[in-house]
N, C-alpha and C positions, 0 to 999 in steps of 0.2 A: 529720339530713336533708341531702340533697345537691341542690344547685341543678342542674336540667337545663333550661336556657333558652338559646335561640340567642344567640350573640354575647356571652356572659358568661364571665369568666375569673377564676380565683383566682390571686393572685400572692404566695403566702407571707405574710410579715408585712405586706406592702404593702396587703393587703386585696383587694377585688373591683374589677373594672373591666369596662366595656363595650368590647369590641374587635371592630371590623367592618372587613373588608378592602374597599377601594374598587375597583370594577370598573376594569379597565385603561383602558377607553375614557372613564372619567370622571375619571381622576387629574389630567389637565391642567386640567380645569374647576375641580376643587376644590383643586388644588395640594397634595395629599397622597396617601399610599398607604393609610393606615388612618384610621379614625375612632375615637379613644380618649377615653373619659370615665370618671373615677373614680366608683365606686358606693358607696364607704364601706369601713369596716374590718370590719364584721360582715355575716353572711349576711342577717340581718333587714333591715338598712339597705339592702343591695344589692337585695333583692326589692322594697322599698318604692320605690326610685328607678327601677327598671328600666322600668316602663311609660312614664314621661315621657321618659326618655333614648332608649328605642327609638323612640318616636313622633317625636322630634326627628330621629333618624337617618334614619327613613323620609322625613320631609319634606325633609331635606337632599339625599338621593339623588334624590328625585322632582324637585326644582327643578334639580338638576344635569343630569338627563336632559333636561329642557325646554331648559336653556341649551345643552346639547350639540347637540340637534336643531334648535334655533332655534324661534322662535315659530310657532304654527300659522297658516298663511296665512288671511287673511280672504277673503270673496267677491271683493272687488276684487283681492286678491293672486293668487288662483287665476286670475282673468280675465287678468291681466297675464302670469302664468306660462304660461298656455295659448297666448297670442299669441306669446310668446317661443319656446315649444317648436315651434309650427307654423312660425315663421319659420326656425328651424334646419333644418326639413325641406324648406325651399324654398317654403313657402306664405305669401303675404302677405295682409293684410286689405284692401288698397286695390283692390278689385274689386267688381263688382256681382253680385247673384244672377243665375244664368242663367234665361232663360225656359224654360218647359216644352218648347218646340220645340227649344231649343238644348242641353238637358241631355246627350243622347247624343253630340253632337259637340264638346262642351266638354271638351277634354283636361285642363285644369287641374281642373275640377270632378270629372271621373271619377277623377283621381289622388287628390283629396281623399276621395272615397267609398271608394276602395281602401285608403287609409291608415286610415280608420275601421274598415273591415272587418278589417284586420290587428290593430287594437287589440282588437276583439271576439274574435279567435282566441286571444288570450292568456288569455281567461277561459273560452272554450268550445272545448275541444279538438276536438269532433266538429262543428264549425261547418259543414263542407261537407255534412253529412248532413241539415241542416235545409232543408226545402222552402220555397220562397218563399211558398206559400199556407198554410203550416202555422203560423199565428199562435198557435193555441191551445196549441201544444207548445213554444213558445219557452222556452229555459232561463232561469231566474231568476238573475241574477248582479249583483253590486254592484261596479262599477269604482271605483278610487280617485278622489278629488277631482281629482287632477292629470290623470288620463286623461279624466275628464268635461270638464275645462276645455279640454284639447287637442281633444277631439271637437267641442266648441262652437266653438272657434276655427277648426277646419277647415271648419265649416259657416257661417263668417262671423258667429258669435254672433247667431243669429236672435232671441234674446230681448233683444238690445240690451246696452248697457254697464251693469254694476251701479253703483249709487250708492256712492261712497267714503264711509267713516265717519270718526269721530274717531280710531279706532285706525289707520286707513290714513293719516290726516294725521300722526299721531304718528310712525309708522314711517318715513314719507317724510322728515320733518324730522330724525329720528334719523340716517337714512342720508346725507342731503344737507347738513345743517347742523351736526350735533353730532359725527358721526364717532366717533373713538376717545376723546374726552374723557370719562373715567369720571365725573367730578364732574357734568358737564352731563347725562350719561346718567341718573344717579341722580335729579337734580333733575327731569328730564322725566318719569320714571316716577312720582315722588312727586306731582307736580302732576296728572298725568292719572289717577292713582288717585283723587284727590279729585274730579276731574271726573266719573268714572264713578260714584262713590259718590253724588254729588249728583243725577245724571240717572237712576240706577237701572240703566242698561245702555249699551252702545255705541250711539251715535246716528249716523244719516246726516247728513253735513254740511249738506245742503240743507234738512233738517228743523229745524235749530236756530233758535230764536226768541229774542227779547230776554228773554222771561220765563225761558227755560232758562239764559241767561247769568247772570241775577240769582239763580237758584237755586244755581248753582255758586258765585257770589260769597258768598252768605249761608252756604253750607255751609263754605266756606273760612274765613269769619270766626269760626266757632265755635271758640273757644279760641286764636285766632291774632291777632297784631297787624295792624292795617290796613296798615302798611308792608310786612309779609311777604305779605299777600294781594295788594297791588298788584303786587308782584314776580311772584307766581304768575300773576296775570292777564296780565301782560306776556308771559309764556311762552305761555299759551294763545292770545293774540292773534297772536303771531308764527307759531305752528304753523298756525293756521287761515288766515292770510293767505297763507302759503307754499303751503298745499294748494289754496286757491282759484285761485291763479295756475298751479300746476303740473298740477292736474287739469283745467284749462280749464273751470272751473265758471262759465260766462258768466252774468252777472246775479246771482250769489250775493253775499250780503253777510255781513260778519263781525259777529254780534250782540254780540261782546265789545268792539267798538270804543267808546272813550270811556266805558267802564264802570270806575268807581273804587270802591275799598273804602270811602272816605270822601270827601265833597266837598272840593275843593281850597280852598274858602273857609273851611273849618272848621280851626282851628289844630290841629296835631298835639298830642296830650296831652304836657305838659311832661315827664312821666316817661319818654316814649319817645324823647326827643331826646338826641343826644350833645352834649357841650359841649367847648370847648377846655380844655386844661390851663392852669393858671396857671404862671408861671415857677417859683414856689416848689415846686409839685407836681412839675414836671419835674426840678428839682434834687434833690428827695428820692428820686424813682424812679430817677434816674440813679445816685445814690450807692448805693442798695440794689443795683441791678443790678451795679455795679462790684465789690461785695463778695460777692454771693451767686449771681450768674448765671454760666453758662458763657461763655467768651470769644466764641463766635459770636453768642450772644444780645446781648452787650454791643455788638458791632459793628453788629448789625442795628438795635438801639435808637438808637445814635448816628447812623447814616446816616438813619434815619427822621426823627429830630429835626432834622437839618441839611438835609434835602431836601424834606420834605413828601410823599414818595412813599407809595403804598399798601404795606401789609405784604407782600402777595403779589408786588409788583413788586421788592422788595428781597430777600426770602427766595428768590425764584426766579432771581436773577442768575447768569449764568455768569461765569467769570473773564474771558472775552473781552469781556464787557460793561462792564468797568471800564477806562476809558481814562486811564491815569495819565501817559502821555508826551505827551499833547496839550497845546497851549498853554493850554487851559482844561480841566483835569482834569474828567472827567464820567462819569456812568453812562449807558448806552444801555438804555432800557426798550423792549423789543420782544417780539413773539410768537416763541416757539420751542417745540420738541417737549415740553419739560419744564415750561413755564409759559405760561399764556394771559394775555392782558391784556384789560382791560375793553372797549375799543373802539379804533377806528382812531386817534382823537385821543390816546389814552394812549401811543401810540408816540412817544417823544421822547428828547432828550438832557437830562440834568439835571446842572447843575454841582455839583462837589464843592469845598467850601471849609471851612476851619477843622477842627473836630473830626471832621466827616464825612469829610473827605479823609484824615485820619490813620487813621480806622477802616477806610476802604477799602484803604489801603496795607497795614495789618496783616492784613486779611482775605485779600488776594491772596497775601501771603507764607505765611499759615497754610494756604491751600488747596493750595499746592504744585502737583502735577501734575493735580489734580482738575479736572473740567470745570466743576462747579458751585462758585460762590463759597462757598456754605454747604451742603455735602453733606448735612448732617442735615435740612435743611429744603427743599432744592431737589428736591422729589419730589412725587408725587401726595399731596394733603392735607397737604403740608408747611407751607403757610401757616397751616392750622388748628392744627397742633402748635405753631408759633412763637407764634401768638396766645394759645394756652392757657398757654404757658410765660411769656410776657411779662405776661399778664393777672394771674398770681399776684403778681408784683412790683408791678404797678399797684395791685391791690386791697389789698396790704399797706400802701400809703402813702396811698391815696385811697379812702374808703368810698363815695363817690357813684357809683351804678351808671351815671350818664350820662357818666362819665369812663372811657374805654377806651384801648387803644393807638392806635386811630384818632383819638383826640383830638389827637395830635401833628399830624395833617394839618389839623385845624381850627385849631390854634394857628398853623401856618404861614400859613394863609389870613389870619388876623388880623395876623400880623407884616407880611405883604405890604401889606395895606390901610393899616396905621398908618405904613408907610414911604412911602406915596404912590405905590406901584407901580400902574400902570394895569391895568384889568381884562384887557386882551388879553395883557399880559406875565405876569400871574398865571396865566392859562390855559396859557401855554407851560410854566411851571414845574410846575404841578399836573396837567397833562394833562386839562383841562376843555375842553368844546366851547363856543365862543362863539355857535354857531348862525350864524356868518357864513361866506359863501363864501370870504372872504379868509383864513381861518385856515389854508388849505392852501398859501398862497403864501409865498414867501420861502425863502432857502437855509438849510440846517442850521447853517452856521457863524455866520450873522448871528443866528439865533434863539438859539443857544447863548451868544453874546456878550451879547445882551439879557438872557437869563435869568441869566447870571453877575452882571451889574451889579445886577439886581433883587434877587438873593439877598444879595449883599454889603450892599446898602442895608438890606434887611429885618433881617438878623442883626446888623448893626452898630448899628441904632437902636432895636431892640426893647427892650433893657434899660432905655432911658431913657423908653419910652412905656408899657410894660405892667407892671403890678405883680401 
């Protein structure tokens, strides 16, 4: 028997494989020229796997086409595109409809009607042969949505402005707030997929009620932790608030405001809370990492332990962010193209002392001419990779799931408290917001000096205070 199926290939002793060339216009989207999948060593095995593999290839190409062409415009999107197209032709929306007496003499209106006529000519070649009173023989044609929107814009959108939907709100937020951040793009898509699942369809923003918001929350809670759902609801709130403001939805309210996955007066289940490491646990993990982990992971762990920084803040450092020649050696945590930070308050200078300073010096030397201090992790999803790698060492020493790499940050908080460091000085080191207007005041040099003294005090006294 000979297999005669599309996109299947025999490769001698290597067996059978699915081989499909990617159309040239989709290669950039998919990042490859061919789609190759092994089908097995035997003909029977190849035939059995083929339907599933072929269906997956079809899905892959279909999604690539959608990504290449961009998302289909919504009703609101067509409306805005029509106005933009009309404006490029020199027609604006800020005018009134002409009265019947003024139509013939209104040059702008006549120009608009002529533009619409020219649009119709692209669909009806013999347009000039149609008589004005021959309505029964008008040709049946279907203009594109874009041309329909342009025609409506030329006629000053007589049906009014369409109501923006949740999808419009999501796309606006994606364009104006998320930008090219792929991690946030994926989070936004993931969250709004759940929203649409809960509501059954895309909904107009003005139609959303409190009961709808609760439906979304309850759907999100199915199989997810309350803390995760609260984070998802924060995203939905931000998107809708942005849309209400930018779409000028006067009088509209956000039904997701003050909606929580679980009441704040109900204690979070103990199993869901992280806890600080003990010093013995830190010592054990540090020893394991010293012998079993790569050098860059050892440096990252040591800097985390000595600064209380977030993992993403350290793994995404550039070499230029490490200031070793300053009177107070320190790291500069700030937003850059290869690493985002949590919020404005997270932008800060963090002193380097003791082992953390030594690790930073070694890391700078090892990085050489590289831009990123830790090239293996200073990339998209690099913090997740670093977390997974360090997590293996943590779990080898500490079985408690409430102890993770982030527990180093909790430990630093305890160290600062036990050393008697004030809340405001703790916030300077950890990048926490105090909620006070005064947190933005003061020079960087003074704040760095204050943070340096606080860290020295915390790391110098903790061994006497914490067991």
